[in-house]
C-alpha positions in Angstrom: 56.2 131.9 115.7 55.5 132.8 112.3 54.0 136.3 113.2 56.5 139.0 112.7 56.0 140.3 116.1 56.3 137.0 117.9 59.4 136.0 115.8 61.0 139.3 117.1 60.0 138.5 120.4 61.6 135.1 120.2 64.7 136.4 118.5 65.3 139.1 121.6 64.7 136.9 124.5 65.4 133.2 123.3 68.8 131.2 123.6 68.6 129.1 120.5 70.7 130.1 117.4 68.0 132.4 116.1 67.7 134.1 119.7 70.9 136.0 120.9 70.0 139.6 120.5 68.7 140.5 124.1 68.6 138.7 127.4 66.5 141.1 129.4 63.3 143.0 128.9 62.9 146.0 126.7 64.4 149.4 128.3 60.9 150.5 128.8 59.5 147.6 130.9 63.1 147.3 132.6 62.4 151.0 133.9 58.8 150.2 134.9 59.8 147.1 136.6 62.6 148.9 138.5 60.8 152.0 139.5 59.9 152.9 142.9 56.3 154.3 142.2 53.5 152.9 143.7 50.5 154.6 142.3 47.8 152.6 140.8 49.0 153.6 137.5 52.3 152.2 138.1 50.9 149.1 139.4 49.1 148.3 136.2 51.9 149.2 134.0 54.1 146.5 136.1 51.3 144.0 135.8 51.1 144.4 131.9 54.9 144.4 131.8 55.0 141.1 133.8 52.4 139.6 131.6 54.2 140.3 128.3 57.5 139.0 129.8 55.6 135.8 130.7 54.0 135.6 126.9 57.3 136.3 125.2 59.1 133.6 127.1 56.5 131.1 126.0 56.6 132.4 122.5 60.2 131.9 122.7 60.2 128.3 123.9 57.5 127.3 121.5 59.4 128.5 118.5 62.8 127.2 119.4 61.3 123.8 120.2 59.7 123.3 117.2 62.3 124.7 115.2 63.7 121.4 113.8 60.1 120.1 113.2 59.4 123.4 111.3 62.6 123.0 109.1 64.5 125.9 111.3 67.8 124.1 111.7 69.4 121.6 114.2 68.1 120.3 117.4 70.5 119.7 120.2 69.3 117.0 122.5 70.9 116.4 126.0 68.2 114.8 128.0 70.3 113.8 131.2 67.7 112.2 133.5 69.4 110.5 136.1 66.6 107.8 136.5 67.0 107.0 132.6 70.6 107.4 131.8 72.6 104.1 132.8 76.4 104.0 133.3 79.2 101.6 133.5 78.2 98.2 135.4 74.5 99.6 136.0 75.5 102.4 138.4 74.3 106.0 138.0 77.2 108.4 137.0 77.4 112.2 136.8 77.5 113.6 133.2 80.4 112.3 131.3 82.0 115.7 130.7 81.4 117.2 134.2 85.0 116.5 135.2 86.4 118.7 132.5 86.5 122.2 133.3 87.5 125.2 130.6 90.8 126.8 132.2 91.8 129.7 129.9 93.7 129.0 126.8 95.2 125.8 128.0 91.9 124.0 127.7 90.3 121.7 130.0 92.0 120.1 133.0 91.3 116.9 134.6 90.4 116.0 138.2 92.2 117.3 141.1 95.5 115.4 141.5 96.0 114.3 137.9 99.6 115.2 136.5 100.1 118.2 134.4 100.4 118.3 130.6 97.2 116.5 129.8 95.5 117.6 126.7 92.1 116.1 126.9 90.0 115.4 123.6 85.9 115.4 123.6 84.8 111.9 122.2 82.3 112.6 119.1 80.6 109.2 118.0 79.1 109.6 114.5 75.8 107.3 114.5 72.8 106.7 112.6 69.3 105.4 113.0 68.1 101.5 113.4 68.6 98.7 115.6 72.1 98.2 114.1 73.3 101.3 115.1 71.3 101.5 118.3 73.1 98.2 120.1 76.8 99.2 118.7 76.1 102.9 120.2 75.3 101.6 123.7 78.0 98.9 123.4 80.5 101.8 122.6 79.2 104.2 125.2 79.4 101.4 128.0 82.9 101.0 127.4 83.7 104.4 127.1 82.3 105.2 130.7 84.1 102.0 131.8 87.5 103.5 130.6 86.8 106.8 132.1 86.2 105.3 135.6 89.2 103.3 135.3 91.5 106.0 134.1 90.1 109.2 135.5 93.6 111.1 134.8 93.7 109.9 131.1 93.1 112.3 128.4 89.5 111.1 127.6 87.3 114.0 128.0 83.4 114.3 127.5 81.3 112.4 125.0 78.8 113.2 122.3 76.5 110.8 120.2 76.3 112.5 116.8 73.2 111.0 115.4 71.6 111.5 112.0 68.1 110.7 112.4 65.1 111.3 109.8 63.6 114.8 110.3 66.1 115.4 113.3 63.6 113.7 115.6 65.2 112.5 118.8 65.4 108.7 119.6 65.3 106.8 123.0 69.1 106.7 123.4 69.0 110.6 123.9 67.9 109.6 127.7 70.9 107.3 127.9 73.8 109.1 126.7 74.7 112.7 125.7 73.3 113.3 122.2 73.0 116.0 119.6 70.3 114.9 117.1 70.9 116.3 113.5 68.7 115.7 110.2 69.5 112.6 108.1 69.6 112.9 104.4 66.9 110.8 102.7 67.5 108.0 100.2 67.0 109.8 97.1 69.6 111.1 94.5 68.7 114.7 94.5 69.0 117.7 96.9 69.1 116.5 100.3 69.7 113.0 99.3 72.7 110.5 100.3 72.8 109.1 96.7 72.2 105.5 98.1 75.1 105.7 100.4 74.2 106.1 103.9 77.7 106.9 104.9 77.3 110.4 103.3 75.5 111.4 106.4 78.8 111.2 108.5 80.1 114.5 106.9 76.8 116.0 106.8 76.1 115.4 110.3 79.4 116.9 111.5 78.5 119.9 109.1 75.2 120.4 111.2 77.2 119.8 114.7 79.5 122.5 114.1 76.5 125.1 113.9 75.1 124.2 117.4 75.2 125.8 120.8 76.3 122.4 121.9 79.7 122.5 119.6 80.5 125.8 121.0 80.2 124.9 124.7 82.5 121.8 124.3 85.3 122.8 126.8 87.9 120.5 125.3 90.4 122.0 122.7 90.5 118.5 121.1 88.1 116.2 119.8 88.3 112.2 118.9 86.0 111.2 116.1 84.8 107.6 116.2 82.1 105.3 114.8 79.7 103.1 116.8 81.8 99.9 116.2 84.7 101.3 117.7 85.4 100.0 121.3 87.8 101.5 123.9 90.3 98.9 125.3 92.2 101.4 126.9 92.2 105.4 126.5 94.3 106.6 123.5 97.0 109.2 123.7 96.4 112.5 122.3 99.2 112.7 119.6 97.4 115.2 117.7 99.2 118.9 117.3 97.5 122.2 116.6 98.5 121.8 112.7 98.3 117.9 112.4 95.5 115.7 113.2 96.4 112.0 114.7 94.7 109.4 112.5 94.9 105.5 112.0 96.8 104.1 109.2 94.4 101.9 106.9 96.1 99.4 104.7 93.5 99.6 102.1 93.9 103.6 101.8 96.7 103.1 99.3 96.9 105.9 97.0 99.6 103.9 95.0 96.9 101.3 93.9 97.1 101.3 90.2 93.4 100.8 89.9 93.0 104.2 92.3 95.5 106.2 91.0 93.3 107.5 87.7 90.5 108.6 90.1 93.0 110.2 92.7 94.4 112.0 89.9 91.3 113.7 89.2 91.5 115.4 92.7 95.0 115.6 93.3 98.1 115.7 91.0 101.0 115.9 93.6 103.2 113.5 94.7 100.9 110.1 95.7 103.6 109.6 98.7 102.0 112.8 100.2 98.6 111.3 100.1 97.8 109.9 103.9 96.5 106.6 104.2 93.8 107.5 106.7 90.0 108.3 107.3 88.0 110.7 109.2 87.9 108.1 112.1 89.4 107.4 114.6 91.1 110.4 114.3 92.0 113.2 117.2 92.3 117.0 116.2 91.8 120.5 117.4 88.1 121.8 117.1 89.2 124.4 115.0 91.0 122.0 112.8 87.6 120.2 112.4 85.9 123.1 111.8 88.4 123.7 108.8 88.3 120.3 107.5 84.6 119.2 107.3 83.6 121.6 104.5 86.0 120.1 102.3 85.4 116.5 103.5 81.8 117.0 102.4 82.5 118.7 99.3 84.9 116.1 98.0 82.6 113.2 99.1 79.4 114.7 97.6 81.0 115.5 94.4 82.6 112.1 94.1 79.4 110.4 95.1 77.0 112.4 92.8 79.2 113.1 90.0 81.7 110.8 89.3 81.1 107.2 88.2 84.9 106.2 88.4 85.1 107.1 91.8 82.0 105.1 93.0 83.2 102.0 91.0 87.0 102.1 92.5 86.4 103.6 95.9 83.4 101.6 96.9 82.6 101.4 100.4 85.3 103.7 101.3 84.4 106.6 99.2 83.7 108.7 102.0 87.0 108.3 103.5 88.6 109.1 100.4 86.5 112.3 100.3 88.0 113.1 103.8 91.6 112.2 102.6 91.6 114.1 99.4 89.5 117.0 101.0 92.2 117.4 103.7 95.1 117.0 101.4 93.4 120.0 99.4 93.8 122.3 102.5 97.6 121.4 102.5 97.3 119.5 106.0 99.0 116.2 106.7 98.3 113.7 109.6 100.4 112.0 112.2 99.6 108.5 111.2 99.7 105.7 113.4 99.2 102.0 112.6 98.7 101.2 116.5 95.8 103.5 116.9 93.5 100.7 116.4 93.3 97.0 115.5 91.2 95.6 112.9 91.0 91.8 113.4 89.6 89.8 110.5 89.6 86.1 109.6 91.2 84.0 112.2 92.0 87.2 114.3 95.3 88.4 116.0 97.3 88.3 119.1 99.3 91.3 121.2 96.2 93.2 121.9 97.7 95.1 124.5 99.1 98.1 122.4 95.8 99.0 120.9 93.6 101.1 122.7 90.7 100.7 120.1 89.1 97.5 118.7 87.4 98.4 115.4 85.2 95.3 114.5 84.4 96.1 111.0 85.6 92.6 109.7 84.3 89.0 110.4 86.4 86.8 112.7 86.2 83.1 113.1 87.9 80.0 114.3 87.9 77.1 111.9 84.4 76.7 110.9 83.0 76.2 114.5 82.9 79.7 115.8 82.3 83.3 114.4 81.5 87.0 115.0 79.8 88.9 112.3 78.2 92.4 113.3 76.4 92.3 109.8 74.4 89.4 111.0 72.7 91.4 113.4 71.3 94.3 111.1 67.6 94.4 112.5 68.1 93.0 115.7 70.5 93.3 119.0 73.6 91.2 119.3 72.8 88.6 121.7 73.7 88.2 125.3 76.2 85.6 127.0 77.4 84.7 123.4 79.5 81.7 123.4 83.2 82.2 124.0 85.7 81.1 121.4 87.3 77.7 121.4 90.4 77.4 123.2 93.7 78.4 121.3 91.6 80.9 119.2 93.3 84.4 118.7 93.4 86.9 121.6 91.1 89.4 119.6 88.4 86.9 119.5 88.4 86.6 123.3 88.6 90.5 123.5 85.6 91.0 121.4 83.6 88.3 122.8 84.4 89.5 126.3 83.5 93.3 125.6 80.1 92.4 123.9 79.2 90.0 126.8 80.4 92.4 129.5 78.1 95.4 127.8 75.0 93.2 127.2 74.9 92.0 130.9 75.6 95.5 132.3 73.2 97.4 130.5 69.5 97.6 131.3 66.7 96.8 128.6 69.1 94.9 126.2 66.7 93.5 123.8 69.3 90.6 122.5 68.3 86.9 123.2 70.3 84.6 125.8 72.7 82.9 123.5 73.5 80.4 126.5 77.1 80.6 125.9 78.0 80.0 129.5 76.2 76.5 129.1 78.5 75.5 126.0 82.0 74.1 126.6 84.4 73.1 124.0 86.3 69.8 124.3 89.8 69.8 125.5 92.0 70.0 122.4 94.1 67.2 121.4 98.1 67.3 121.6 99.5 68.3 118.2 102.8 70.4 118.6 105.3 67.5 119.8 108.9 67.5 120.5 109.7 65.9 117.1 108.5 66.0 113.7 106.9 62.6 113.7 103.3 61.7 113.2 101.6 61.1 116.6 101.6 57.4 116.3 102.1 54.5 113.8 99.2 53.2 111.4 97.8 50.4 114.0 96.9 53.6 116.2 93.5 55.8 115.9 93.8 59.0 114.3 93.9 62.2 116.0 93.2 65.7 114.8 96.2 68.1 115.1 94.8 71.3 117.1 98.1 72.9 118.3 98.6 72.7 122.0 102.3 72.5 122.9 104.4 74.6 120.5 107.9 73.3 121.2 110.9 72.6 119.2 111.6 69.3 117.4 114.4 67.1 117.6 114.6 67.1 113.9 113.1 66.7 110.5 112.3 63.0 110.8 111.2 62.2 107.2 112.8 63.2 104.0 109.5 64.9 102.5 108.8 66.7 105.5 108.8 70.6 104.7 108.4 69.8 100.9 106.1 71.0 98.6 104.0 71.8 96.4 103.1 68.3 95.4 101.0 68.2 92.3 98.1 65.5 93.0 94.9 65.0 91.3 94.3 68.8 90.5 95.5 69.5 93.7 98.5 71.0 95.2 100.0 69.4 98.8 102.7 70.2 101.1 103.9 67.5 103.6 104.5 69.3 106.9 105.7 68.8 110.4 103.9 66.9 113.1 102.1 64.7 110.9 100.0 67.5 108.8 99.3 67.8 105.1 98.2 71.2 103.8 96.2 71.2 100.4 94.2 73.5 98.2 93.1 73.5 94.6 95.7 74.3 91.9 97.3 76.9 91.1 98.5 78.4 94.3 96.9 81.7 95.7 95.8 83.8 98.5 92.9 81.6 100.4 90.6 83.2 102.8 87.7 81.9 104.7 88.7 78.1 104.5 88.8 76.9 101.1 92.1 75.2 101.9 92.1 72.1 103.8 94.1 70.0 105.6 94.8 66.2 105.9 97.0 63.8 108.0 100.1 61.6 107.5 101.9 59.0 109.6 104.2 56.4 109.6 103.3 52.9 108.3 105.0 50.8 111.3 106.4 51.5 114.4 109.9 50.8 113.5 109.8 53.7 111.2 108.4 56.0 114.3 111.6 55.0 116.0 114.0 55.7 113.1 112.2 58.6 111.8 111.9 57.0 108.3 115.3 56.9 107.0 118.1 59.3 106.1 116.3 60.9 103.0 118.1 58.7 100.4 115.9 57.1 97.8 116.0 53.6 99.4 115.6 54.9 102.9 112.6 57.2 102.5 110.0 55.0 104.5 106.6 54.7 103.2 103.5 56.7 104.8 99.9 56.3 105.6 97.9 59.4 104.3 94.4 60.7 104.9 92.6 63.5 103.6 88.8 64.0 102.3 87.9 60.5 103.8 90.2 58.7 101.9 93.2 56.6 103.1 96.3 56.1 101.0 99.5 53.9 101.4 102.4 56.4 99.8 105.7 55.2 98.5 108.4 57.7 97.4 111.2 57.7 94.7 113.6 60.5 95.6 116.0 60.8 92.6 116.8 63.7 90.5 112.8 64.3 90.2 110.8 63.3 93.2 107.8 60.9 92.9 105.2 59.5 95.0 102.9 56.8 94.4 99.3 56.7 96.3 97.7 53.2 96.6 94.2 53.8 98.0 93.6 51.3 101.0 91.1 49.0 100.1 91.9 48.8 96.5 91.9 51.1 93.5 94.3 52.6 90.8 97.5 54.2 91.8 97.7 57.9 91.6 101.1 59.6 90.9 102.2 62.9 92.5 105.1 64.8 91.5 107.3 67.6 93.4 106.9 70.7 91.5 109.9 72.3 93.0 113.7 71.2 92.8 114.2 68.7 95.6 116.2 70.1 98.8 119.9 70.3 98.4 120.6 68.5 102.0 119.1 65.7 103.6 116.6 66.3 106.3 119.1 65.0 109.0 121.9 67.4 107.9 119.4 70.4 107.5 118.0 69.5 111.2 121.3 69.9 113.0 121.6 73.4 111.7 118.8 74.6 114.1 119.8 75.5 117.5 117.8 73.3 119.9 114.9 75.0 121.3 115.2 77.8 119.1 112.1 79.4 117.0 113.7 78.2 113.7 113.9 74.7 115.3 110.2 75.1 116.1 109.0 76.0 112.7 111.3 74.0 110.4 108.8 72.4 108.3 105.9 73.6 110.2 102.5 74.7 108.7 99.8 75.4 107.6 99.7 79.1 109.0 97.3 81.9 108.6 99.1 85.2 107.9 96.5 87.9 108.7 93.9 85.5 108.2 95.1 84.3 104.7 96.2 80.6 104.3 98.3 78.8 103.7 101.9 79.8 104.7 104.4 77.1 105.4 108.1 77.2 106.5 109.7 74.9 103.8 112.9 73.0 103.6 115.9 75.0 102.4 114.9 78.2 104.0 112.0 78.5 101.3 108.9 80.2 102.7 105.7 79.6 100.8 103.2 82.4 101.3 99.5 82.8 100.3 101.1 85.3 97.6 104.1 83.9 96.4 107.5 82.4 97.5 109.7 84.0 99.9 112.6 83.2 102.1 113.0 82.5 105.9 116.0 82.0 108.1 117.0 82.5 111.6 117.9 85.8 113.0 121.6 85.9 113.9 122.2 86.1 117.8 118.4 85.7 118.6 117.3 82.4 119.1 113.5 83.6 119.6 113.4 85.5 116.3 112.7 84.3 112.7 113.1 86.5 109.6 110.5 85.9 106.8 111.1 87.6 103.5 108.5 88.2 100.8 108.0 90.8 98.0 111.5 92.3 99.2 110.0 93.1 102.5 111.3 91.5 105.9 109.1 90.5 108.7 110.5 89.7 112.2 108.4 86.7 113.5 108.4 86.0 117.4 106.5 83.7 119.5 103.1 84.8 120.5 101.6 81.8 122.2 103.7 78.6 122.9 100.5 76.7 123.8 98.6 77.5 120.7 101.2 77.6 118.1 100.7 81.5 117.2 103.3 84.0 116.2 103.4 87.7 116.0 104.9 89.2 112.7 106.3 92.9 112.8 107.1 94.2 109.3 110.7 95.8 109.5 109.9 98.9 107.2 106.9 100.4 109.1 106.4 98.1 112.2 103.2 96.8 111.0 102.1 94.1 113.0 100.0 91.0 111.9 99.3 87.7 113.5 100.4 84.1 112.1 98.6 81.4 113.5 98.5 77.5 113.1 95.4 76.4 111.4 94.1 73.0 110.6 91.1 73.1 108.2 89.8 69.5 108.3 87.0 70.0 106.4 87.3 69.3 102.5 85.7 71.5 99.6 81.8 70.7 99.0 81.3 68.8 102.1 
């Protein structure tokens, strides 16, 4: 194909990006082949022309198919062999985009019988090389096919995996899903390198995609850009317009963050309110919009990564997202921003999954210290089959993610992950914790039981003077005495805790008589002693409730008496007076004195006496919403959040931020293990 004459023939007769000039033989051979003359001379001429045509097509095929290996551009791979491409539930499906047909300027339409007004989008999933991306791609495509089958009249259109691979050489997944293979940047810091940041391949890959015939032949007017760790739970609605892309609101893409402002000002000098808190995925936009945006996305990302050490330091792993956001802003384009486009559970997870069409599993999730999922654990190997389901009373998101992984790994052929034997591992039945009152489960003579939230019911009252108080300062730690026999503790000073460095202990009445009476009325002489256990030690605790509240803890079995003090002013009302203000059975009655809770995975959060709300980030307030027994309003940093009951059985709440509707989970947590053990 390097010979000038052969190259000219390939250009004249080929179908690739370098071969568009002519689709038929040259005029002279065209006349010879169509002539009616039958002389020996004419027959010989026809044979020569036919031979030339065959040779021409062979040269064209050789030139175009070796183009990527010879450095000539992008290779579009769409091997759709029915015997090797596997679809949802192991059944063979037609090509994912076969139900979408171009119809004039209105774009694609759906299958017959679907309602009018649909605006289908083509799913473009960006991917890279390696096992880590391979198994994620397969799971994502599996759930795409599942949702296509379940919702044939949705706005989901066709599918393309856009994969950056070394040298643009195809991998084995091109036989499993529609794929466009483009060249991957090398790992260097010069021309053609990714500067040690593989995510640079995302805008670079899209730049290459836009030059392919595959892109030009996509029939949908809109595209949805996704990554491999995005899983469809139901089809997203197309909320984009011709002038505005539709994108997810990322809480960490905050242009007003004081650390980020100096860097942002290098690239944008306008109002910071105009900087959309978005990234390039998930995002829906028109094809023409992606064509307009991508060069700026690539240019800003490249300049920041290559030339700006401040951007590298402050933007970190989201630098390419800022490249997209600031690049789009430079074009005067703004987004339709939606916090419910996807969910990003982290830590203890979240409930209320039904409103989110996409699960983005970028963060690690856990239940206490006994169950977890982290995609980063499986970099060089497949995620296992038959993963153990979460323990009872884990967040909905934990069950959703485990279910999607297990369903895909069981339904896909040649899944390389080991069998984790999850179906053979059961969890013990959780013990009762959420009682009808605030008392501990039993007097001192009974065995301890670990609180683990089962029946989330309203109490009959605050049954001890110290319930719902804190922080108490005790031996370099801070403690809260909470409802249902729970103590929450952490190292002083108070602060946001993630990953289990807070811990919990237990309290109970010292005799059966105090269980019956609730431990007195809150006066100094009537505050019943308690038995307290934490970190393997047991104490008998007596209280002095005067102008400054004190407690004296005597170790059972002998030892020095330890003194603790309440670091906040004592409650103005007695516990019995405060209890009667709560409507029986209301959410306020359930939460009075309760905790600890994890707020979006951060602990501890507690609902204290006197309407004080102790958050991981500081003190706020809480109160019942007037006229709504099922709603409590918690306010901190001047922002109100409405809390509703998510799971009565498991002690979980759902918080909706009043200012923008942002939803986060608030879950009861009992961290029994002490630090260092």
